[in-house]
N, C-alpha and C positions, 0 to 999 in steps of 0.2 A: 921688655917693651922698648921700642925705639924712642930715643930722645929727640926732642925738637932741636933742629940745628940752627934755625934762624932765631936769633935773640938780639935784644937791644945791646948796643955797646957804646962806649964813650968816644967813638971816632968823631972827628971834626967834620961837620956837614959841609962847611964852606970849602974845606980842602978836598972833600969828596967831589963836590960840584966842579971845582977847578980842574979835576981830572976827567970830567965828562968830555967825550970827543966832539969837537966842533963848537964854535961860538954860538950858533943858533940853538943847539940842544942845551948848552949851558944856560943861555938866556931863558929858554922855555922852562928849564928846571927851576930857575929862581922864581919865575912867575908862579909855578905850581907850589913851591915852598911858601911863598907869600900868601897865596890863596888859601891853602890848607891850614896854615898857621892862623890866619885871620878867622876862618870859620871855626876852627877847633879851640882856639885859645891856648893850644898846647905847643911846646917847642918841637922842632924837627929832631928826630932821633934816628940814627943809623941802625938798621936791622940787616946786617950783611950788606948787600948792594941795594937795599930798599931804604927809603926815607919814610918813616912812620910818624903819625901824630896820635897821641893818646895811647892808652894801653888797657887791655882787659884780660881776665883769666878765663879760660874755658876748660870744661871737663866733659868728655864724651861718656856715653853709657859703657863703652868698652873699657873705661878706666884711664884712657889716654887723656892727659891734660897738659896745659901749657899757657903761654902768654902770647898775645898778638897785638899789633897796633890796630886802632879803630879805622883809620883811613890812611892812605899813603900812596906812594908811587915809586917806580924804579925807572931811571933813564937808560933803558937797554940800548944796545947799538943801533938796531933798526927802527925801534919805536918805543914809545913810553908804555909801560904797564901801569895803569891807574887802578888802584884797589879801592873802588868806590861802588861796586855793584853788590848790594847786600840784601835786596828784597827778593824773596823767592815765592811769595804768594800774596793774595789780597790786594788791598788798596795801595800799599807801598809798592808792590810790583807794577801795578797799573800806572802809578805816577812815574816810576822809573822808566817804563816802556815809552810813555808819552814824551819824556825828556830826551830819551835816546833818539826818538824819531826826529827831533829838532836839532840834535847836536851837530851834525855834519859828518864828515868822512871819518869812520872808525870801524873797528870790528870788536867783537866781544868774546870773552870766555865765560866760565861759570860765575866767577866773582871779580873779574877784572875787565877793564876796558883798554883796548889797544889803539893808540893814536900815534901817527908818524911825527906830526908837528902841530903845535897849537894853532898855527895859521889855518889849518884844515877844519877847525871846529869853532863853534860859537862859545866864547868864554863865559858869557852870561849863563848859558844853559849848563856848561860844565860846573859853574859855581852852584847852580841849583841842585845838580846831582850830588856834589860834595856836601852841601848842606843837608840834603835828604839822607845821605848815607850817615853823616855824623849823628843826626837826630835818631835814626833807626838804631844805630849801634849803642847810643846812650840809653835807649829804652830797653833794648835786648840784653845789654850787659851793663847795668847800672854800676856806678863807682861804689866800692865797698869801704 
C-alpha cells in the first residue's frame, strides 16, 4: 500500500513564508495564517508546501490510513490553494454554496478553493467559510 507523502514537519513557517515569491503574496499568506490560527486555536504547521492547522487521523474502508490537517492553505505560484471546502451534502453543503456565491473571484476544486489574491475576495465571507470548515471537521473527526 502506498504511503502518504505529505506529513507534518518541524519546518519554520515564518522562514517558509519569507521565501514566498512577491511581497503581496507574502502579506496575503500572513493574513491567512492569522485568520486560520485565530479560528482554529491551533498553531500553523508545515505539511510539505502547505500550511495546516489542527490534525486528524483517517482510515478508509480500503485500509489506507493517515493523518491530515483540518484546514490549511498553500501559497502556490499562480494562486492560493485554500483547503476549506469540506461539505459534500446536506445543510453544510448548502451553507458552503451560499458563502461561495458571496465570496468574490475564485474557482474551486473538490476540496479546495483557488484564489489569486485576497483583494479579489471578501475576507469576512472567507472567514465564515474557514469557521464552517473548522466546525465541520471537528464534528466529522473529533479529537481522540
